[in-house]
N, C-alpha and C positions, 0 to 999 in steps of 0.2 A: 504493500500500500504506500503510494507516494503522495506527498503534498506539495503544492506549488509554494506555499508559504510555511516555513518551519514554525513549529510551536515555540512559544517562549520557554525560557528556563527559569527555575525558581530557587530561591534560598529561603528556607523556613527555620526559625528558631523554635524548636519543638518543646522546650521548657520541661517542667516536671511531668512525670507520667500521670499526675492527678488531673491534667487537662482532659484526659479521656473521660473523667467523671464530672469535672467542673470546668467546662471549656473557657468560660470567661470571655474577655475581649479578644484574646488570641484565637479562640475557637470560632468566634463570629467572623473574624477576618478570614480564617481558613475556609469556612463554609461559603462565604461570599466569593472567594477565589475559585472554588470548585464550580460554582454556578456560572461564573463569568468566562471561564476558559472554554475553548473548543474541546469537544469530547476526544480524549486521547485513545489511541489504540492500546497503549500500555504505559506503565510508569517505570522509570529507571531511577532508583534512589541511592545516593551516597549518604549513608547514615553515620553519625559519630559513633555509633555503637557496634560497628563491625570493623575490626582492624586485622589485617593479615600482613605477612611479609611481602607478598606479591599480589597484584590486583586479581581479585576473584569476583565472579558473578554467580548469583543464585540460579540454579537450573532445576529446582524442585517444582514440578507441575502443581503440587498441592502443598504449599508451604504452611507450616504450623505458625500460630501466633506465639511469639517468644516473649515471655515476661521476664525481662533481663533487669530486674530491680528487686530490692528487698525492703521489708519493713513498712509496706504501704497497706492501706485498708483491703480487707479480703475481697470486696466486690471488684477491685481492679484486676485481680487475678482470674476472675471469671470472664473477663472480656475476651471475645474472639473477633478477629478480623479475617474472615474466610476468603479473601481474594485469591484467585488462582495465580500460579506462576505462569511464565511464558518462556519455555526452553528455546524457542526459535529466536527470541530477542536476545537471550543470553548467548546463543551461538553467534548471532550477528555482532554483538558487542565484543565477543572474544576475537572475532576476525578483525574488527576495527582496531582493537588494542594491539594485536600482533602486527598489523600494518604500520602502526605508529612506533613500533620498536619495544613495546612492553612484553613481558613474559607472563601472560595471564592464565587463568584456569577457571573451571566451573565447579562449584560446590553443589552437588545434587541433593544434599540433605538439609541445608540450612533453611530456617524459617524466616519470618518477618519480625524484626525487632521493634521496640517501641519508638525508636527514632523515626521509623516509617509509619507504623500503624496509628500512633497517637494523633498526628495531624490528619491522616487519611480517614480516620473515623468521622471527621467533620467535613472534609473536602468531598469525599465520595462514600457516604454512609452505606450504600448498598453493596459495597465491596465487590463490584462486578468487573472492575478494570484490572487486568493482570499486573502483578507487581514483580519486578526484578530488582535486586539490590546489587550494588558494586561496593567493594570494600575499600577502606582507606589504608594508607601506609604511612603512619604518623612520623616515622623516623626520616622520611624523605621530604617533608616540609611543603610549604605553599606552592612552589613552582612545579613540583611533581604533580600536584593536584590540578593546577591550571592545565598542564599537559594532558592529564587524564580526562578532564572535561573536553578539551579540544579534540581528543581522539574519538570520543563518543558523540560529538556534536552532530554528525550526519544523521543520527537517529531522530533528531528533532524534525527533520524533513520527511521522516517516514512515519509520523504520527505518534512518536514516543515523547512523553513529557519527562524531561530530565530535571531532577530535584536534588538539591543539596540540603540535608536536614541536620542542623547542628545548633549553634547558639551564638548570638552576637557577643555576649560576654558570659563567662562561665567560671566564676570563682565561688564555689559553694561555701567556702569558709567565710565569705563576706555576706552571705545571705542573712537578711533581716526578717522580721515578722511580716506577714502579709499586710499590705497597705503602707509599709514604710516608705518614706521619701527616697527617691533615687540618690545613690551615692554620687558625689561629684565626678569621681574618676570614671565611673561607668558611663555617665552621660557624655563626658568628654571623649572617651574612646569611641562610643557610638557615633558621635558627630564627626570625629576625625575619619573614621572608616567610611561613613556616608559620603564625605567630600572626596575621598580617593576613588570610591566607586563611581561617582558622578563624573569625575574628571577622567575616568578610565585609566587611572595612574596605577596600574596593577604591579609594576615593578616596585614602587614605593610601598604599596600595600603589602606585598610579599615580605618586605623587611619590617613589618609592623613592630616586631619586638625591639628593634633598635631605633626606629623612627618616631616612636611615641613613648613617653615615660610610663604609660599605663598598659603597654602591651602584655608584659609578663604577668601583671596583676589581673588583667582582664581574662587571661588564658594561662593559668599555671601549667597546663598541658594543652597541646594544640588540637586534639581530636575534634573538639566542638567548633573550631574555627575553620578547619580545612574544607568542610563541605561548601563554604562560601566560595572558595577558590575553584572547586569543581564546577559549581554553577556558573561562575564568571568565565571559566575556560570554555564551557559548553555554549555560552551565549555568543561567542564570536567577537571580533575586535571592535565592531561598530555598534554594539548593543545600545539600546535605549533603556533607561532605568525608571522603574516605578516603585517607590517605597510604599508598601501596603500597610505596615503596622510598625510602631516604634515604641510601644510602652515598655517600661522597665518594671519588673515584678520583684517583690521581696528585696528592694533596695539595690540589688546588684545584678539581676538577671535580665539583660536586654532581650526583648522578644521580637526583634526586627524580622520583617518578612519583605522580600523583594521579588519583583517580576522583571526579568530581563528580556526585552523583545529584540528580535534580530534587526540589525541596522539596514 
């Protein structure tokens, strides 16, 4: 299935798993996004919650719902997101990654983690659209994930919606009570990143840990920021930016969501 116009790519801050039960403003933004987008053939998601040494894609035709968290209310563990997988998309992604010089593989057993199903519950609640995940390689940093997104970008013209699911800021030690005012550093990092995105200054953005005093505090580890680079890489060099949501929750967790349209 070919499209004349590629689908946009997305970056979503998926936040706490509790958004599955109490979606709040972020859930409303995800629901509105799902209603406004063209209906995709499949979803390809780079989630902060799947890390491997080399790029992998899920090839399971009936992926389970993975509850990859602990200590939450029991109803959260009863949630199921029974979307099918799509092995053909996984194989197509595998070929694209090989053509770009990566050494990828397919995992035929892995299910869908909450970095994927938590926002998808609200975007596509009927779970009818096939889901494929692609893993992160945290040790390789932002530029590797820009390249990963670029390699898989052709799928956007084939009806596949590419999504990076992570977090704009992710320092759980700085988390405050619900309703707390945003911490100054989180807001500053959020706005610095937004400016780099809008300027398409991805080289500076890739060096965020040294270019802004708040980079290491906003992301003590990088896995929740790398999906942004995947989405930006997949968007192409002349993307147009739409910021869909920018609320900061619990003082330190920026919930930014972006749509990147092809230029």
